[in-house]
N, CA, C and O of each residue as an XYZ file, in Angstrom:
660
protein
N      55.197     13.469      4.305
C      53.859     13.597      4.791
C      52.959     14.134      3.691
O      53.354     15.032      2.948
N      51.807     13.615      3.587
C      50.880     13.983      2.526
C      49.990     15.136      2.989
O      49.468     15.122      4.104
N      49.826     16.134      2.119
C      48.955     17.265      2.436
C      47.499     16.972      2.104
O      46.602     17.700      2.530
N      47.267     15.922      1.355
C      45.895     15.593      0.957
C      45.161     14.970      2.134
O      45.613     13.986      2.719
N      44.031     15.557      2.466
C      43.240     14.999      3.559
C      42.206     14.041      2.984
O      41.741     14.202      1.855
N      41.866     13.064      3.767
C      40.887     12.068      3.321
C      39.512     12.728      3.260
O      39.152     13.486      4.161
N      38.753     12.454      2.226
C      37.417     13.058      2.145
C      36.510     12.515      3.247
O      36.581     11.347      3.628
N      35.674     13.391      3.731
C      34.738     12.995      4.783
C      33.712     12.035      4.204
O      33.236     12.228      3.086
N      33.373     11.006      4.961
C      32.360     10.076      4.434
C      31.017     10.799      4.292
O      30.583     11.530      5.182
N      30.396     10.575      3.174
C      29.111     11.231      2.928
C      27.969     10.304      3.338
O      28.127      9.085      3.413
N      26.822     10.915      3.599
C      25.644     10.135      3.945
C      25.180      9.355      2.727
O      25.236      9.862      1.607
N      24.731      8.151      2.931
C      24.206      7.415      1.772
C      22.923      8.100      1.281
O      22.072      8.502      2.074
N      22.815      8.216     -0.011
C      21.616      8.837     -0.572
C      20.478      7.827     -0.594
O      20.689      6.634     -0.810
N      19.299      8.314     -0.372
C      18.126      7.442     -0.409
C      17.721      7.257     -1.857
O      17.501      8.223     -2.588
N      17.630      6.017     -2.251
C      17.237      5.699     -3.623
C      15.840      5.120     -3.630
O      15.427      4.400     -2.720
N      15.138      5.457     -4.675
C      13.820      4.864     -4.867
C      14.040      3.475     -5.448
O      14.752      3.334     -6.442
N      13.445      2.445     -4.850
C      13.641      1.088     -5.364
C      13.158      0.958     -6.810
O      12.210      1.625     -7.224
N      13.814      0.105     -7.552
C      13.441     -0.123     -8.952
C      12.027     -0.670     -9.080
O      11.353     -0.441    -10.084
N      11.587     -1.381     -8.074
C      10.229     -1.931     -8.133
C       9.184     -0.822     -8.174
O       8.134     -0.987     -8.795
N       9.456      0.307     -7.518
C       8.526      1.433     -7.564
C       8.505      2.032     -8.966
O       7.443      2.397     -9.472
N       9.683      2.135     -9.599
C       9.721      2.627    -10.980
C       8.945      1.687    -11.901
O       8.218      2.144    -12.783
N       9.096      0.391    -11.704
C       8.367     -0.580    -12.521
C       6.866     -0.472    -12.310
O       6.096     -0.525    -13.269
N       6.447     -0.318    -11.053
C       5.017     -0.188    -10.765
C       4.464      1.113    -11.331
O       3.332      1.151    -11.814
N       5.259      2.180    -11.272
C       4.815      3.453    -11.850
C       4.663      3.315    -13.358
O       3.714      3.841    -13.940
N       5.592      2.610    -13.991
C       5.490      2.388    -15.435
C       4.232      1.584    -15.771
O       3.519      1.908    -16.721
N       3.965      0.539    -14.993
C       2.768     -0.285    -15.230
C       1.503      0.548    -15.038
O       0.554      0.429    -15.813
N       1.492      1.390    -14.004
C       0.333      2.242    -13.761
C       0.100      3.206    -14.915
O      -1.027      3.362    -15.384
N       1.171      3.854    -15.372
C       1.036      4.809    -16.478
C       0.648      4.107    -17.771
O      -0.153      4.633    -18.542
N       1.205      2.927    -18.017
C       0.842      2.173    -19.219
C      -0.625      1.760    -19.155
O      -1.332      1.845    -20.159
N      -1.087      1.320    -18.002
C      -2.492      0.957    -17.842
C      -3.409      2.152    -18.030
O      -4.471      2.032    -18.641
N      -3.002      3.317    -17.504
C      -3.808      4.528    -17.677
C      -3.868      4.935    -19.145
O      -4.913      5.357    -19.641
N      -2.731      4.804    -19.836
C      -2.711      5.129    -21.268
C      -3.609      4.176    -22.051
O      -4.339      4.598    -22.948
N      -3.554      2.895    -21.710
C      -4.448      1.934    -22.372
C      -5.910      2.220    -22.061
O      -6.779      2.054    -22.916
N      -6.170      2.643    -20.852
C      -7.535      2.964    -20.439
C      -8.066      4.155    -21.246
O      -9.210      4.151    -21.701
N      -7.223      5.161    -21.412
C      -7.613      6.324    -22.221
C      -7.821      5.901    -23.669
O      -8.790      6.312    -24.307
N      -6.913      5.083    -24.186
C      -7.066      4.597    -25.560
C      -8.364      3.810    -25.716
O      -9.076      3.975    -26.706
N      -8.672      2.961    -24.746
C      -9.904      2.161    -24.812
C     -11.134      3.054    -24.780
O     -12.119      2.788    -25.470
N     -11.077      4.121    -23.973
C     -12.232      5.015    -23.880
C     -12.431      5.803    -25.175
O     -13.563      6.061    -25.585
N     -11.324      6.182    -25.815
C     -11.457      6.978    -27.045
C     -11.802      6.136    -28.254
O     -12.328      6.661    -29.236
N     -11.523      4.849    -28.212
C     -11.831      3.979    -29.355
C     -12.990      3.048    -29.053
O     -13.148      2.019    -29.710
N     -13.799      3.397    -28.071
C     -14.927      2.552    -27.692
C     -15.918      2.444    -28.852
O     -16.045      3.381    -29.641
N     -16.622      1.316    -28.966
C     -17.580      1.142    -30.058
C     -18.683      2.192    -30.066
O     -19.189      2.518    -31.140
N     -19.066      2.718    -28.953
C     -20.089      3.758    -28.896
C     -19.610      5.060    -29.503
O     -20.418      5.918    -29.861
N     -18.292      5.213    -29.622
C     -17.728      6.428    -30.191
C     -17.507      6.283    -31.693
O     -16.680      6.992    -32.265
N     -18.233      5.378    -32.336
C     -18.086      5.156    -33.779
C     -18.611      6.363    -34.546
O     -19.539      7.028    -34.085
N     -18.044      6.649    -35.683
C     -18.516      7.782    -36.476
C     -19.959      7.578    -36.916
O     -20.441      6.448    -36.989
N     -20.650      8.688    -37.209
C     -22.059      8.632    -37.571
C     -22.295      7.984    -38.937
O     -23.421      7.575    -39.218
N     -21.298      7.877    -39.779
C     -21.455      7.318    -41.114
C     -21.630      5.809    -41.125
O     -21.932      5.244    -42.176
N     -21.451      5.135    -39.994
C     -21.563      3.686    -39.927
C     -23.048      3.330    -39.895
O     -23.829      3.974    -39.194
N     -23.441      2.295    -40.663
C     -24.868      1.946    -40.686
C     -25.291      1.268    -39.381
O     -24.438      0.834    -38.607
N     -26.585      1.175    -39.134
C     -27.125      0.696    -37.861
C     -26.765     -0.749    -37.595
O     -26.496     -1.103    -36.447
N     -26.749     -1.596    -38.606
C     -26.460     -3.015    -38.419
C     -25.036     -3.212    -37.920
O     -24.816     -3.976    -36.980
N     -24.085     -2.551    -38.519
C     -22.701     -2.741    -38.108
C     -22.446     -2.114    -36.734
O     -21.627     -2.640    -35.980
N     -23.105     -1.028    -36.385
C     -22.877     -0.429    -35.064
C     -23.463     -1.312    -33.963
O     -22.907     -1.374    -32.866
N     -24.583     -2.000    -34.240
C     -25.121     -2.939    -33.247
C     -24.157     -4.086    -33.024
O     -23.917     -4.483    -31.884
N     -23.602     -4.623    -34.100
C     -22.660     -5.733    -33.994
C     -21.417     -5.306    -33.228
O     -20.910     -6.056    -32.394
N     -20.930     -4.111    -33.507
C     -19.745     -3.616    -32.818
C     -20.045     -3.379    -31.344
O     -19.217     -3.701    -30.491
N     -21.211     -2.822    -31.025
C     -21.549     -2.509    -29.635
C     -21.705     -3.768    -28.794
O     -21.432     -3.746    -27.594
N     -22.145     -4.876    -29.413
C     -22.345     -6.103    -28.657
C     -21.040     -6.827    -28.361
O     -20.981     -7.627    -27.427
N     -20.004     -6.568    -29.129
C     -18.723     -7.256    -28.919
C     -18.016     -6.638    -27.709
O     -17.986     -5.420    -27.538
N     -17.463     -7.497    -26.896
C     -16.693     -6.991    -25.778
C     -15.216     -7.061    -26.147
O     -14.757     -8.019    -26.768
N     -14.494     -6.037    -25.755
C     -13.077     -5.977    -26.097
C     -12.233     -6.272    -24.862
O     -12.592     -5.897    -23.745
N     -11.126     -6.937    -25.076
C     -10.216     -7.273    -23.982
C      -9.640     -6.015    -23.350
O      -9.477     -5.956    -22.131
N      -9.336     -5.024    -24.149
C      -8.713     -3.809    -23.627
C      -9.629     -3.057    -22.659
O      -9.152     -2.379    -21.750
N     -10.947     -3.178    -22.857
C     -11.888     -2.495    -21.966
C     -11.833     -3.060    -20.546
O     -12.070     -2.335    -19.580
N     -11.524     -4.336    -20.419
C     -11.423     -4.952    -19.093
C      -9.995     -4.943    -18.554
O      -9.791     -4.841    -17.344
N      -9.016     -5.048    -19.432
C      -7.628     -5.183    -19.002
C      -7.021     -3.853    -18.564
O      -6.244     -3.820    -17.610
N      -7.357     -2.766    -19.235
C      -6.732     -1.475    -18.923
C      -6.970     -1.034    -17.478
O      -6.006     -0.651    -16.813
N      -8.204     -1.067    -16.953
C      -8.383     -0.696    -15.544
C      -7.670     -1.656    -14.590
O      -7.160     -1.240    -13.551
N      -7.638     -2.936    -14.947
C      -6.959     -3.910    -14.081
C      -5.459     -3.655    -14.036
O      -4.845     -3.761    -12.974
N      -4.863     -3.321    -15.173
C      -3.421     -3.036    -15.206
C      -3.109     -1.793    -14.396
O      -2.126     -1.762    -13.655
N      -3.940     -0.769    -14.531
C      -3.737      0.459    -13.758
C      -3.839      0.167    -12.263
O      -3.007      0.619    -11.477
N      -4.858     -0.586    -11.881
C      -5.072     -0.920    -10.471
C      -3.931     -1.780     -9.931
O      -3.562     -1.658     -8.763
N      -3.376     -2.639    -10.766
C      -2.279     -3.510    -10.361
C      -1.054     -2.695     -9.959
O      -0.496     -2.900     -8.881
N      -0.636     -1.773    -10.820
C       0.536     -0.954    -10.511
C       0.297     -0.016     -9.353
O       1.162      0.147     -8.493
N      -0.875      0.607     -9.322
C      -1.188      1.543     -8.249
C      -1.283      0.834     -6.907
O      -0.869      1.388     -5.888
N      -1.820     -0.378     -6.888
C      -1.917     -1.138     -5.637
C      -0.544     -1.482     -5.093
O      -0.327     -1.446     -3.882
N       0.386     -1.815     -5.981
C       1.751     -2.105     -5.538
C       2.361     -0.877     -4.874
O       2.960     -0.975     -3.804
N       2.206      0.278     -5.512
C       2.796      1.500     -4.966
C       2.176      1.843     -3.614
O       2.891      2.172     -2.668
N       0.865      1.770     -3.521
C       0.190      2.086     -2.258
C       0.588      1.084     -1.173
O       0.854      1.472     -0.036
N       0.630     -0.200     -1.523
C       1.050     -1.205     -0.548
C       2.470     -0.973     -0.060
O       2.762     -1.111      1.128
N       3.346     -0.619     -0.983
C       4.740     -0.333     -0.627
C       4.808      0.834      0.348
O       5.486      0.749      1.372
N       4.113      1.919      0.038
C       4.162      3.103      0.892
C       3.532      2.853      2.260
O       4.039      3.332      3.274
N       2.430      2.107      2.291
C       1.790      1.798      3.576
C       2.737      0.994      4.459
O       2.882      1.290      5.645
N       3.376     -0.010      3.895
C       4.289     -0.841      4.689
C       5.520     -0.049      5.123
O       6.007     -0.226      6.239
N       6.024      0.818      4.256
C       7.209      1.609      4.592
C       6.890      2.555      5.749
O       7.668      2.667      6.696
N       5.733      3.243      5.670
C       5.332      4.148      6.748
C       5.043      3.349      8.017
O       5.408      3.774      9.113
N       4.392      2.197      7.877
C       4.082      1.365      9.035
C       5.357      0.895      9.732
O       5.425      0.867     10.961
N       6.372      0.523      8.939
C       7.633      0.081      9.532
C       8.271      1.211     10.326
O       8.785      0.988     11.421
N       8.239      2.423      9.780
C       8.796      3.577     10.499
C       7.981      3.863     11.762
O       8.544      4.186     12.808
N       6.653      3.745     11.661
C       5.784      3.997     12.800
C       6.001      2.962     13.900
O       6.023      3.313     15.079
N       6.160      1.709     13.535
C       6.318      0.643     14.527
C       7.590      0.855     15.341
O       7.604      0.611     16.547
N       8.648      1.304     14.693
C       9.895      1.537     15.432
C       9.681      2.591     16.522
O      10.114      2.412     17.660
N       9.014      3.685     16.167
C       8.735      4.735     17.153
C       7.755      4.275     18.213
O       7.911      4.607     19.388
N       6.750      3.516     17.814
C       5.746      3.043     18.765
C       6.359      2.061     19.761
O       6.017      2.089     20.943
N       7.243      1.212     19.308
C       7.903      0.274     20.230
C       8.756      1.019     21.248
O       8.765      0.672     22.429
N       9.460      2.026     20.799
C      10.280      2.813     21.717
C       9.403      3.549     22.720
O       9.695      3.540     23.916
N       8.332      4.187     22.251
C       7.426      4.903     23.151
C       6.752      3.931     24.119
O       6.611      4.244     25.301
N       6.333      2.756     23.638
C       5.709      1.761     24.508
C       6.659      1.274     25.587
O       6.262      1.088     26.737
N       7.920      1.068     25.213
C       8.905      0.630     26.205
C       9.120      1.706     27.269
O       9.226      1.394     28.455
N       9.184      2.957     26.852
C       9.369      4.039     27.820
C       8.154      4.178     28.748
O       8.310      4.347     29.957
N       6.953      4.106     28.179
C       5.744      4.211     28.997
C       5.643      3.022     29.956
O       5.276      3.191     31.118
N       5.966      1.829     29.471
C       5.957      0.654     30.342
C       6.949      0.791     31.490
O       6.642      0.431     32.627
N       8.134      1.309     31.195
C       9.134      1.520     32.250
C       8.649      2.554     33.262
O       8.862      2.393     34.463
N       7.997      3.617     32.780
C       7.470      4.630     33.700
C       6.370      4.058     34.585
O       6.329      4.349     35.780
N       5.474      3.247     34.016
C       4.426      2.604     34.822
C       5.045      1.678     35.870
O       4.621      1.665     37.026
N       6.039      0.915     35.460
C       6.690     -0.001     36.397
C       7.338      0.773     37.548
O       7.186      0.417     38.717
N       8.063      1.836     37.194
C       8.733      2.628     38.235
C       7.731      3.338     39.136
O       7.949      3.437     40.343
N       6.628      3.836     38.561
C       5.614      4.520     39.365
C       4.970      3.559     40.363
O       4.704      3.937     41.504
N       4.720      2.329     39.941
C       4.130      1.362     40.857
C       5.172      0.872     41.857
O       4.853      0.660     43.027
N       6.382      0.696     41.420
C       7.460      0.188     42.284
C       7.747      1.148     43.442
O       7.978      0.716     44.572
N       7.730      2.458     43.151
C       8.020      3.448     44.185
C       6.775      3.973     44.883
O       6.865      4.914     45.672
N       5.609      3.383     44.607
C       4.383      3.745     45.304
C       3.780      5.063     44.860
O       2.951      5.621     45.579
N       4.157      5.575     43.720
C       3.616      6.840     43.229
C       2.191      6.640     42.711
O       1.334      7.502     42.905
N       1.944      5.534     42.069
C       0.623      5.268     41.497
C       0.323      3.781     41.618
O       1.223      2.941     41.613
N      -0.971      3.478     41.728
C      -1.413      2.098     41.738
C      -2.102      1.809     40.403
O      -3.000      2.545     39.994
N      -1.690      0.760     39.742
C      -2.230      0.427     38.426
C      -3.127     -0.793     38.566
O      -2.739     -1.809     39.142
N      -4.336     -0.670     38.025
C      -5.304     -1.768     38.030
C      -5.005     -2.641     36.802
O      -5.451     -2.340     35.695
N      -4.249     -3.717     37.011
C      -3.817     -4.556     35.894
C      -4.965     -5.321     35.266
O      -4.915     -5.635     34.077
N      -6.004     -5.630     36.039
C      -7.167     -6.322     35.466
C      -7.896     -5.431     34.460
O      -8.306     -5.899     33.398
N      -8.057     -4.154     34.791
C      -8.700     -3.217     33.860
C      -7.830     -3.014     32.617
O      -8.337     -2.920     31.499
N      -6.532     -2.948     32.828
C      -5.616     -2.795     31.687
C      -5.683     -4.020     30.782
O      -5.704     -3.887     29.558
N      -5.718     -5.200     31.367
C      -5.808     -6.435     30.582
C      -7.120     -6.491     29.802
O      -7.140     -6.913     28.646
N      -8.237     -6.058     30.447
C      -9.539     -6.029     29.769
C      -9.513     -5.059     28.586
O     -10.070     -5.348     27.527
N      -8.866     -3.914     28.771
C      -8.761     -2.932     27.693
C      -7.937     -3.488     26.528
O      -8.288     -3.285     25.366
N      -6.860     -4.178     26.835
C      -6.033     -4.782     25.783
C      -6.819     -5.863     25.045
O      -6.740     -5.958     23.820
N      -7.581     -6.685     25.785
C      -8.395     -7.719     25.133
C      -9.451     -7.107     24.211
O      -9.684     -7.612     23.113
N     -10.094     -6.013     24.660
C     -11.080     -5.329     23.813
C     -10.424     -4.755     22.558
O     -10.976     -4.847     21.461
N      -9.259     -4.171     22.728
C      -8.540     -3.594     21.589
C      -8.132     -4.669     20.590
O      -8.211     -4.453     19.381
N      -7.698     -5.824     21.086
C      -7.321     -6.916     20.189
C      -8.520     -7.467     19.432
O      -8.407     -7.811     18.255
N      -9.666     -7.554     20.096
C     -10.884     -8.023     19.422
C     -11.289     -7.046     18.320
O     -11.688     -7.467     17.235
N     -11.189     -5.751     18.592
C     -11.500     -4.744     17.574
C     -10.532     -4.846     16.397
O     -10.951     -4.794     15.241
N      -9.234     -4.993     16.689
C      -8.230     -5.084     15.626
C      -8.464     -6.323     14.762
O      -8.295     -6.270     13.544
N      -8.857     -7.449     15.391
C      -9.136     -8.662     14.620
C     -10.327     -8.466     13.694
O     -10.309     -8.925     12.551
N     -11.371     -7.784     14.183
C     -12.540     -7.557     13.321
C     -12.190     -6.628     12.170
O     -12.678     -6.819     11.056
N     -11.361     -5.633     12.415
C     -10.950     -4.725     11.341
C     -10.059     -5.442     10.328
O     -10.161     -5.192      9.127
N      -9.195     -6.324     10.800
C      -8.345     -7.086      9.888
C      -9.186     -8.025      9.027
O      -8.886     -8.208      7.848
N     -10.216     -8.612      9.588
C     -11.109     -9.485      8.819
C     -11.859     -8.684      7.760
O     -12.026     -9.148      6.631
N     -12.309     -7.484      8.120
C     -13.000     -6.627      7.141
C     -12.046     -6.224      6.026
O     -12.440     -6.210      4.859
N     -10.806     -5.898      6.356
C      -9.818     -5.530      5.334
C      -9.507     -6.723      4.431
O      -9.352     -6.556      3.221
N      -9.415     -7.915      5.000
C      -9.149     -9.108      4.195
C     -10.293     -9.369      3.224
O     -10.061     -9.692      2.059
N     -11.517     -9.230      3.698
C     -12.682     -9.428      2.833
C     -12.689     -8.405      1.701
O     -12.985     -8.748      0.556
N     -12.366     -7.162      2.012
C     -12.329     -6.114      0.999
C     -11.242     -6.400     -0.033
O     -11.475     -6.262     -1.233
N     -10.061     -6.795      0.425
C      -8.955     -7.048     -0.496
C      -9.200     -8.269     -1.374
O      -8.750     -8.301     -2.520
N      -9.904     -9.273     -0.859
C     -10.209    -10.440     -1.675
C     -11.134    -10.090     -2.834
O     -11.149    -10.784     -3.850
N     -11.902     -9.019     -2.686
C     -12.745     -8.556     -3.778
C     -11.922     -8.001     -4.931
O     -12.374     -7.998     -6.076
N     -10.741     -7.541     -4.639
C      -9.827     -6.995     -5.644
C      -8.574     -7.857     -5.692
O      -7.466     -7.354     -5.503
N      -8.739     -9.131     -5.939
C      -7.632    -10.076     -5.822
C      -6.394     -9.690     -6.617
O      -5.304     -9.720     -6.044
N      -6.479     -9.326     -7.900
C      -5.244     -8.960     -8.588
C      -4.559     -7.772     -7.932
O      -3.346     -7.794     -7.721
N      -5.321     -6.742     -7.609
C      -4.691     -5.595     -6.975
C      -4.351     -5.900     -5.519
O      -3.408     -5.320     -4.979
N      -5.094     -6.793     -4.873
C      -4.774     -7.182     -3.503
C      -3.461     -7.936     -3.430
O      -2.660     -7.722     -2.520
N      -3.245     -8.827     -4.402
C      -1.973     -9.551     -4.445
C      -0.832     -8.587     -4.733
O       0.243     -8.692     -4.141
N      -1.066     -7.657     -5.633
C      -0.038     -6.674     -5.949
C       0.248     -5.792     -4.739
O       1.402     -5.465     -4.460
N      -0.802     -5.412     -4.025
C      -0.608     -4.619     -2.817
C       0.135     -5.384     -1.739
O       0.951     -4.814     -1.015
N      -0.149     -6.691     -1.631
C       0.555     -7.514     -0.641
C       2.042     -7.631     -0.984
O       2.899     -7.577     -0.102
N       2.333     -7.791     -2.260
C       3.737     -7.842     -2.680
C       4.396     -6.495     -2.412
O       5.538     -6.441     -1.956
N       3.683     -5.407     -2.693
C       4.211     -4.082     -2.407
C       4.456     -3.877     -0.919
O       5.449     -3.265     -0.528
N       3.550     -4.389     -0.090
C       3.743     -4.274      1.360
C       4.961     -5.077      1.811
O       5.712     -4.638      2.682
N       5.153     -6.249      1.216
C       6.324     -7.049      1.561
C       7.594     -6.299      1.186
O       8.546     -6.234      1.964
N       7.593     -5.731     -0.026
C       8.786     -5.006     -0.489
C       9.033     -3.754      0.361
O      10.182     -3.408      0.634
N       7.958     -3.076      0.781
C       8.111     -1.879      1.587
C       8.533     -2.176      3.008
O       9.189     -1.352      3.644
N       8.170     -3.331      3.514
C       8.507     -3.689      4.893
C       9.929     -4.230      5.023
O      10.502     -4.270      6.111
N      10.480     -4.645      3.882
C      11.855     -5.160      3.938
C      12.809     -4.048      4.340
O      12.639     -2.895      3.945
N      13.796     -4.401      5.116
C      14.816     -3.418      5.493
C      15.962     -3.566      4.524
O      16.543     -4.642      4.387
N      16.282     -2.484      3.856
C      17.404     -2.492      2.908
C      18.374     -1.430      3.297
O      19.398     -1.257      2.635
């Protein structure tokens, strides 16, 4: 007989997905580029430069001035989208359970004559709530389309956060 006892199974540790590390890296790289762009901006030229060359430099647009904020927004949008979807997934599980319990209580209360429920008023309230939710979703879609690169990144982040792993 063996004196060695089998080790107790341990809880799986929660790991941060690699995609979050990648998005954090992209965000930090974009922020670093943004800082670099701000410190090397043409307006920050030394005073020894003559007026003609400073005008020429000021009129030129640099790619880094436009790309750095976009890169930062891209990574940050992914992270925010991921977290929103992850929290939403956790919330939906609890809300479905609570809704099922409340629905069962309403059914039992009406079945045993404890309470009378006006289903027409309830249906009207649900229709009003759905109309409000549709208008809010349309407003959110319009807002996100204004930030298409970060909106796409946020949508991918939401997909990744909503996945069950």
